[in-house]
N, C-alpha and C positions, 0 to 999 in steps of 0.2 A: 471561582464558583464552587469547585469540589472541596477546596479547603474550608470555605465557609460552612458548607453542609456537614463536613467532617467535624469541625469545631462545634457546631450546633448539636450534632449527635452526641458528642462526648459530653458536652455540658448537660444535655438532657439525661444521659445515663447517670452521671454523677449526682444530679439533683434527685433523681429517682431513688438512689441508694441512700442519700442523706436524709430524705424526708420519709421514705417508706419504712426505714429500719428503726424509726423512733419507738422506743420501748414504752409501753403503757406504764403509768405510774399511779399508785393509790396512796392515800393518806387517811389518817383517822383523827378527827377533831374530838378531843377528850371532853371538852365542855359541852358540845352539842351531841356527843355520842353518835357521830355521823361518819360514815365511810364516804370518801370522795375519790372519784376517778379524775386525775389531773390532766389527762391528755385529750380530752373531748371525744373519747370513744363511747362513753356510756357504760354502765354496769349491767351487762346482759346476764352474766352468770358468775357468781362468786362462791368460793368454797371456804368454809370456816372449819378448820381442822384443829381439834384439841390435841396438843402434842404431849399431854401427860400420859404416863403409863402406870399400870398397877404393879404389884410386887411380882407377878408372873411374867411381866414384860408385854402385856397386852394393852391396847388403847383403852382408856377409861370411857371414851365416848366416840361414837361414829361421827364422821364429817357431816356438817350441815351445809346444804346447798340452797342458794337463793337464785332462782331463775326468772327473768323477766318474761311475762306472757301477755303484756299489754299491747294494744294496737297503736299506741303513741310512741314517739321516739324514746329510746331507753334513757332513763335518768342518769345523771352523773353523780348523784348522791343517794345514799341509803341511810335513813335514820334507824338506829338500832332500838330506839324507844318506840317507834311506830312505823313498821315496815309497810310500804304501800301494798294495797290489796292485789295489785297485778304481779307481785312477786310470789312465785310458788316456793314455799319453804319446805324442804324435805330432809329427812334423816333416815337412812337405811331404806329408802324408797317409800317411806310413809310420810304423808303430808302433815305438817305441823300448823297449828293455828297461829302461833306467834314465835318470835325469835327469843330464846332464853339461853343465856350462857351459864356454864357452871361457875360456882363461887371459887375464888382463889385458884384460878387455873391460867394456863397460857395457851394461846391459840395462834395458828398461822392462818392469815387471811390471804387467799390467792385469787388471782384474776387472770383469765386467759382470753386472748383474741386470736382467731385463726390467722396465721401468717405473721404473727408478732411474737416476741419473746414474752414468756410468762413473767408476772411480777407478783411479789408478795411482801407482806409486812407481818410483824409479830406484835401481838397485844397481850396484856395481862389483865385479869379481872380481880376485883376486890371481894370482900366478904359478902357483898350484895349482888355479885354477878355483873357489876358495871365495869367497863374498861377504864382503868386508871393510868395505864402506861402503854406506850407504843414505840416502835422503832422509827416511825415516820408520822409526825403530828401535822405537817402541812405540806402543800404541794411544792414548796420552795426548798425543802431539805434534800439532801443526798447529792 
């Protein structure tokens, strides 16, 4: 009886570590211009950080933060063409009306869930400010 309880306890602990340590994953669909959270956590808060620097070594743009403030479950997808109204978009603490990326730039898009490892992808914009290249185009890569 004790051996069965011990084996069950060990199995429970192993299962906990295997499933709770799952790293969140994001991807970017270039055709749809859409960020997707692949692990069913939802996109509660996303940081879009322009990693370009000027000649003096300073960032050319402050990070953009998208934070979900809706009363419904957090979406797994964010369309960069039409961000849902329940996302608060801010830069330098100031609210933005829409999401607009700089032309010909590269960005790091990061996503964090408390108790989980951070995840990020890199994207590049074209002359129109649309993302044309990414390090992770679908949920099945990596």
